DRENDREN-981061 format. One record per residue: residue number from 1; x, y, z of N, C-alpha, C in turn. Coordinates in nm, 4 decimals, always signed. Layout:
   k   n.east  n.north     n.up  ca.east ca.north    ca.up   c.east  c.north     c.up
 NUM        X        Y        Z        X        Y        Z        X        Y        Z
...
END
This chain:
   k   n.east  n.north     n.up  ca.east ca.north    ca.up   c.east  c.north     c.up
   1  -0.1568  -2.1611  -0.6806  -0.2273  -2.1085  -0.6629  -0.1871  -1.9612  -0.6540
   2  -0.1942  -1.8322  -0.6891  -0.1379  -1.6978  -0.6375  -0.1585  -1.6704  -0.4964
   3  -0.1053  -1.6233  -0.4439  -0.0869  -1.5851  -0.2785  -0.0959  -1.4452  -0.2292
   4  -0.1314  -1.3781  -0.1534  -0.0902  -1.2714  -0.0930  -0.0874  -1.2860  +0.0548
   5  +0.0452  -1.2454  +0.1119  +0.0771  -1.1972  +0.2794  +0.0462  -1.1031  +0.3482
   6  -0.0146  -1.0800  +0.4251  -0.0212  -0.9544  +0.4724  +0.0238  -0.9685  +0.6653
   7  +0.1051  -0.8866  +0.6457  +0.1168  -0.9052  +0.8133  +0.1514  -0.7294  +0.8917
   8  +0.0871  -0.7073  +0.9654  +0.0166  -0.6188  +1.0544  +0.1700  -0.5586  +1.1259
   9  +0.2074  -0.4268  +1.1471  +0.2711  -0.3805  +1.3152  +0.2502  -0.2600  +1.2949
  10  +0.2564  -0.2407  +1.4687  +0.2154  -0.1042  +1.4745  +0.3567  -0.0119  +1.5250
  11  +0.3339  +0.0712  +1.4780  +0.4591  +0.2267  +1.4962  +0.3807  +0.3031  +1.5984
  12  +0.4178  +0.4171  +1.6371  +0.4374  +0.5310  +1.7020  +0.3135  +0.6318  +1.6102
  13  +0.3199  +0.6612  +1.5022  +0.2091  +0.7464  +1.4308  +0.1252  +0.6554  +1.3459
  14  +0.1762  +0.5477  +1.3332  +0.1076  +0.5032  +1.1759  +0.1014  +0.2836  +1.1818
  15  +0.0587  +0.2420  +1.1124  +0.0711  +0.1290  +1.0927  +0.1405  +0.0730  +0.9923
  16  +0.2030  -0.0077  +0.9752  +0.3130  -0.1210  +0.9047  +0.2799  -0.2034  +0.8152
  17  +0.2008  -0.2090  +0.7501  +0.1442  -0.3005  +0.6425  +0.1813  -0.4028  +0.5381
  18  +0.3045  -0.5269  +0.5774  +0.3712  -0.5790  +0.4713  +0.3295  -0.6433  +0.4144
  19  +0.2881  -0.6571  +0.2682  +0.2464  -0.7106  +0.1819  +0.4001  -0.7983  +0.0955
  20  +0.3574  -0.9318  +0.1060  +0.4468  -1.0319  +0.0170  +0.3382  -1.1010  -0.0907
  21  +0.3861  -1.0791  -0.2071  +0.3181  -1.1818  -0.3155  +0.2602  -1.1458  -0.4110
  22  +0.1372  -1.1412  -0.4759  +0.0924  -1.0788  -0.5841  -0.0114  -1.0363  -0.5650
  23  -0.0679  -0.8743  -0.5691  -0.2008  -0.8025  -0.5246  -0.2712  -0.8273  -0.6699
  24  -0.3314  -0.9223  -0.6926  -0.4060  -0.8668  -0.8423  -0.5785  -0.9112  -0.8230
  25  -0.6672  -0.9288  -0.9020  -0.8107  -0.9711  -0.9081  -0.8734  -1.0973  -0.7876
  26  -0.7202  -1.1850  -0.7918  -0.7827  -1.3318  -0.6921  -0.7280  -1.2904  -0.5582
  27  -0.6810  -1.1871  -0.5436  -0.5974  -1.1670  -0.4152  -0.6220  -1.0105  -0.3247
  28  -0.6806  -0.9408  -0.3922  -0.6764  -0.7953  -0.3688  -0.7792  -0.7672  -0.2314
  29  -0.8660  -0.8561  -0.2410  -0.9971  -0.8546  -0.1691  -0.9289  -0.8179  -0.0004
  30  -0.9042  -0.9318  +0.0558  -0.8328  -0.8908  +0.1782  -0.7338  -0.7625  +0.1826
  31  -0.6766  -0.7329  +0.0668  -0.5595  -0.5910  +0.0952  -0.6939  -0.4963  +0.1046
  32  -0.7656  -0.4507  -0.0307  -0.9078  -0.3907  +0.0461  -0.9467  -0.3645  +0.1636
  33  -0.9768  -0.4789  +0.2411  -1.0527  -0.4938  +0.3407  -0.9747  -0.4432  +0.5191
  34  -0.8197  -0.4393  +0.5033  -0.7500  -0.4290  +0.5605  -0.7119  -0.2755  +0.5417
  35  -0.6486  -0.2571  +0.4426  -0.5892  -0.0652  +0.4081  -0.6961  -0.0258  +0.4465
  36  -0.8327  -0.0358  +0.3741  -0.9295  +0.0672  +0.3829  -0.9874  +0.0604  +0.5417
  37  -0.9539  -0.0089  +0.6428  -0.9811  -0.0506  +0.7383  -0.8953  +0.1230  +0.8517
  38  -0.7798  +0.0284  +0.7995  -0.6743  +0.1208  +0.8672  -0.6423  +0.2524  +0.8500
  39  -0.6288  +0.2739  +0.7279  -0.6082  +0.4622  +0.6920  -0.7357  +0.5477  +0.7221
  40  -0.8281  +0.4723  +0.7545  -0.9448  +0.6015  +0.8541  -0.9250  +0.6035  +0.9614
  41  -0.7965  +0.5760  +1.0497  -0.8342  +0.5776  +1.1834  -0.6528  +0.5915  +1.1824
  42  -0.5334  +0.5801  +1.1113  -0.3802  +0.6031  +1.1222  -0.3189  +0.6282  +0.9786
  43  -0.2278  +0.6557  +0.9998  -0.1142  +0.6641  +0.8602  -0.1011  +0.5427  +0.8365
  44  -0.0598  +0.4850  +0.7392  -0.0242  +0.3790  +0.7139  +0.0797  +0.3487  +0.5974
  45  +0.1820  +0.2950  +0.6374  +0.3217  +0.2433  +0.5334  +0.2523  +0.1065  +0.4872
  46  +0.3143  +0.0811  +0.3649  +0.2619  -0.0381  +0.2863  +0.4402  -0.0793  +0.2435
  47  +0.4574  -0.1986  +0.3123  +0.5946  -0.2015  +0.2514  +0.5754  -0.3283  +0.0906
  48  +0.5880  -0.2482  +0.0453  +0.5747  -0.3333  -0.1023  +0.7444  -0.4213  -0.1396
  49  +0.8058  -0.3790  -0.0829  +0.9385  -0.4481  -0.1547  +0.9318  -0.6226  -0.1699
  50  +0.8309  -0.6566  -0.0749  +0.8080  -0.8587  -0.1426  +0.6906  -0.8796  -0.2306
  51  +0.6314  -0.7420  -0.2909  +0.5248  -0.7403  -0.3969  +0.6072  -0.8321  -0.4885
  52  +0.5298  -0.9421  -0.5229  +0.6291  -0.9906  -0.7059  +0.4898  -0.9576  -0.8387
  53  +0.3728  -0.8846  -0.8166  +0.2938  -0.8614  -0.9157  +0.2285  -0.7725  -0.8852
  54  +0.1382  -0.6916  -0.9277  +0.0750  -0.5861  -0.8697  -0.0384  -0.5658  -1.0321
  55  -0.1842  -0.6047  -1.0133  -0.2146  -0.5504  -1.1608  -0.3319  -0.4504  -1.1353
  56  -0.4424  -0.3780  -1.2100  -0.5188  -0.3094  -1.1898  -0.6335  -0.2889  -1.0733
  57  -0.6424  -0.4297  -1.0439  -0.7397  -0.4359  -0.9459  -0.6837  -0.3732  -0.8139
  58  -0.5468  -0.4369  -0.7754  -0.4616  -0.4102  -0.6692  -0.4283  -0.2604  -0.6960
  59  -0.3543  -0.1704  -0.8272  -0.3424  -0.0408  -0.8060  -0.4583  +0.0511  -0.7888
  60  -0.6321  -0.0263  -0.8085  -0.7327  +0.0281  -0.7900  -0.7132  +0.0797  -0.6525
  61  -0.6969  -0.0752  -0.5569  -0.6949  -0.0564  -0.4283  -0.6545  +0.0650  -0.3399
  62  -0.5039  +0.0595  -0.4085  -0.3867  +0.1891  -0.3282  -0.4521  +0.3196  -0.4017
  63  -0.5206  +0.3454  -0.5019  -0.5687  +0.4545  -0.5083  -0.6947  +0.5158  -0.4628
  64  -0.7502  +0.4276  -0.4418  -0.8780  +0.4713  -0.3067  -0.8454  +0.4979  -0.1815
  65  -0.7186  +0.3970  -0.1279  -0.6869  +0.4537  -0.0105  -0.6426  +0.5077  +0.0127
  66  -0.5362  +0.5336  -0.0880  -0.4628  +0.6930  -0.0755  -0.5969  +0.8481  -0.0259
  67  -0.6440  +0.8074  -0.1359  -0.7895  +0.9737  -0.1321  -0.8545  +0.9507  -0.0021
  68  -0.8583  +0.7899  +0.0383  -0.9485  +0.8122  +0.1880  -0.9004  +0.8080  +0.2831
  69  -0.7189  +0.7722  +0.2760  -0.6806  +0.8368  +0.4131  -0.6247  +0.9989  +0.3843
  70  -0.6639  +1.0331  +0.2926  -0.6690  +1.1749  +0.2867  -0.8148  +1.2736  +0.3434
  71  -0.9182  +1.2227  +0.3339  -1.0272  +1.2593  +0.3145  -1.0153  +1.2114  +0.4706
  72  -1.0007  +1.0987  +0.5393  -0.9712  +1.0786  +0.7026  -0.8463  +1.1286  +0.7762
  73  -0.7917  +1.2516  +0.6778  -0.6696  +1.3296  +0.7961  -0.5594  +1.2408  +0.7772
  74  -0.5176  +1.1599  +0.7031  -0.4298  +1.0955  +0.7493  -0.3462  +1.0147  +0.6150
  75  -0.2453  +1.0100  +0.6011  -0.1461  +0.9712  +0.4857  -0.1532  +0.8203  +0.4843
  76  -0.1064  +0.7818  +0.3573  -0.0880  +0.6657  +0.2949  +0.0665  +0.6523  +0.2196
  77  +0.0939  +0.5783  +0.3067  +0.3388  +0.5503  +0.2331  +0.3020  +0.4530  +0.1411
  78  +0.3973  +0.4930  +0.0967  +0.4437  +0.3098  -0.0124  +0.5812  +0.2883  +0.0234
  79  +0.6334  +0.2129  +0.0996  +0.7668  +0.1963  +0.0998  +0.8554  +0.0902  +0.0451
  80  +0.9704  +0.1121  -0.0059  +1.0601  +0.0481  -0.0942  +0.9500  -0.0569  -0.1959
  81  +0.8796  +0.0013  -0.2993  +0.8224  -0.0798  -0.3890  +0.9360  -0.1504  -0.5067
  82  +0.9060  -0.3037  -0.5024  +0.9812  -0.3943  -0.5695  +0.9773  -0.2923  -0.6819
  83  +1.0787  -0.3941  -0.7911  +1.0809  -0.3381  -0.9293  +0.9458  -0.3597  -0.9938
  84  +0.8824  -0.4623  -1.0146  +0.7149  -0.5156  -1.0213  +0.6099  -0.3812  -0.9528
  85  +0.6680  -0.3476  -0.8568  +0.5340  -0.3013  -0.7753  +0.5660  -0.1452  -0.8477
  86  +0.6687  -0.0950  -0.8573  +0.7270  +0.0389  -0.9385  +0.6492  +0.0499  -1.0552
  87  +0.7048  -0.0327  -1.1131  +0.6549  -0.0303  -1.2679  +0.4987  -0.0117  -1.2782
  88  +0.4449  -0.0874  -1.1729  +0.2661  -0.0574  -1.1487  +0.2345  +0.0522  -1.1347
  89  +0.3024  +0.0940  -1.0195  +0.2955  +0.2454  -0.9749  +0.3390  +0.3579  -1.0701
  90  +0.4128  +0.3136  -1.1667  +0.4705  +0.4194  -1.2515  +0.3564  +0.4728  -1.4005
  91  +0.2820  +0.2865  -1.4116  +0.1913  +0.3185  -1.4684  +0.0587  +0.4014  -1.4677
  92  +0.0395  +0.4146  -1.3633  -0.0799  +0.5082  -1.2757  -0.0355  +0.6771  -1.3342
  93  +0.0293  +0.7050  -1.3333  +0.1061  +0.8765  -1.3868  +0.1013  +0.9339  -1.2328
  94  +0.0798  +0.8329  -1.1177  +0.0010  +0.9243  -1.0359  +0.1662  +0.8793  -0.9265
  95  +0.2358  +0.8565  -0.9657  +0.3808  +0.8529  -0.8901  +0.4267  +0.9545  -0.7805
  96  +0.4261  +1.1065  -0.8294  +0.4547  +1.1943  -0.8026  +0.3514  +1.2229  -0.6998
  97  +0.2477  +1.1925  -0.6931  +0.1210  +1.1993  -0.6098  +0.1505  +1.1153  -0.4627
  98  +0.1758  +1.0045  -0.5085  +0.2452  +0.8922  -0.3842  +0.3133  +0.9518  -0.2923
  99  +0.3055  +0.8688  -0.1406  +0.4244  +0.9395  -0.0598  +0.4919  +0.7919  -0.0379
 100  +0.6143  +0.8030  -0.1768  +0.7335  +0.7183  -0.1614  +0.7999  +0.7140  -0.0583
 101  +0.8830  +0.6102  +0.0092  +0.9453  +0.5975  +0.1343  +1.0308  +0.5466  +0.1233
 102  +1.1750  +0.5228  +0.1851  +1.2499  +0.4049  +0.2243  +1.2407  +0.3685  +0.3636
 103  +1.2056  +0.4699  +0.4589  +1.2053  +0.4007  +0.6026  +1.0740  +0.4346  +0.6839
 104  +1.0533  +0.3657  +0.8117  +0.9165  +0.4361  +0.8862  +0.9621  +0.5325  +0.9077
 105  +1.1041  +0.5884  +0.9261  +1.1519  +0.6746  +0.9807  +1.1297  +0.8277  +0.9347
 106  +1.0563  +0.7836  +0.8107  +1.0069  +0.8986  +0.7315  +0.8612  +0.9552  +0.7226
 107  +0.7911  +0.8444  +0.8030  +0.6619  +0.8572  +0.8276  +0.6660  +1.0123  +0.9558
 108  +0.5818  +1.1037  +0.8617  +0.5165  +1.2604  +0.9886  +0.4506  +1.2146  +1.0702
END
């Protein structure tokens, strides 16, 4: 069974959400719930360096959370996406829209 692990860490002006595993139609629900609750209250950094696969349902969660963060006056950052995650993000055509970072020190 495909798994997704989420680890939450608090920073000075952000919450770091470390995602590892697969984000797909079987696993996106927990990711969606956690991400949506966070982006309404703070800047969020999603570390995707250990994401092994992400499908359209996972991408949909990220796109919606990005918009929700902006509507709430916060930002959603994608940190160090894995090769697989980067390919999926590139496929959306919105890569230039996302705030892609290499380190939490880049959070405004």
